[in-house]
N, C-alpha and C positions, 0 to 999 in steps of 0.2 A: 627655315625648314630644319636646319641642323640643330638649332637651339631647342626646337620642339622635340626632336628625337632624343636629345640629351636629357631634357627635363623628364620625358616619359621613361627613359632608361633609369634615371635616378629614382623615380616613383616606384618602378617595378622592383628595384633593389631594396628600397625601404620596405615595401609590402612583403617581399620575400623574407626579410629579416624579422618582421613581426610574426609571420606565419611560422618560421622556424622556432622562435622563442615560445610561441603558444604551444607548438607540438612537443617541445621538450619540458614544458612546465608539468609538474606532477598533477595528476587528476585529483579533484577535491574529494575528500573523504565523505562517504555517504552518511547522512544523518542517522542516528540511532533509531531503528524502526521498532524497538520494543516499546509496548505501551500497556497501560492499565486503564480500563474504562468500565463504567457502569451503565447498564441500560436494560431494556426488556428483551428477554430471550425468546426466540421463536424457532421451533423445530418443525419438520415436515414441510419445509418450503419447497415449492416447485417453481421452475423458471423455463422460459422458452428455450428450446434447444438443449435442455438439460444442463444449462450453464449455472449451476449452483452447487454448493456443498450440502444444501438441505437444512442448514442451521444458520441463523443470523441473530445479530443483536442490533437493536435500534437505540442509539444514543444521541439524544437531541434530534437534530434533523438529518443525521447521517446513519446509514445502515451499512454494517460490515458483515460479510459472510464469515463463518467460523469453520475452520478446518480442525476437527478434533480426531486425532489418531488413537488416543488412549481409550480403551473400552470402558474403563470406570468413569472417566470424564464424560464420555458419550452417554452412558447410562444416567449420570447425574444431570446432564443437559435435558434428557427426556423428562426426568422428574421435575425439573424446574421450568418447563415450558410455560410461557406466559407470565413468568415472574421476573422480578428485578434481580439481576446478577452482576457480579463484578468479575471480569476476566482479565487475564494477563497473557500476552503473547507477542508474536512477531508479525508485523504488518508487511504484506507484499501486495503489489498492484499487478493484476493480470488483465490482459486485453482479451475480451470474449468476442466471438464472431457475431452473436446475436445481440448481446446486452451491452457491448462496449466495455468500458473500464470497470473492473471489479476490485473492491478492497477486501482482501482476505486476510484474516488473522489466524496464524497457526497457534492454537491455544495451548498454553503451558499449565494454567490453573483456572478453575471456575468455581466460584462459591456464591451462595445466596447473598444478596446485598443486605447489609444491616439496615434496619429501620431507623429513620431519623427521629430523634426525640421530639 
């Protein structure tokens, strides 16, 4: 019985040491969330619960919402609705109540995509 208590105590001390080491380890640096992508732009988007920025880009099988603060960029987005564009911005993930996880890019630049030769 005494040997079992001793073994259990040793296991608890070892586990506490691992927990302390993990707590003092520096947090990993987040990956760079700046990205550039090309896809089809869509404005006037509506979503359940109003959970949308109203502008999105479809790139491959992934849809990203676009958060465009700049008035000139927003005007350009309206003009390029339905066209292929290239955007650059910072990606954030936001949890919505109705729609679940949303990928939102804070747009820094938006240009019409160049036609492929």
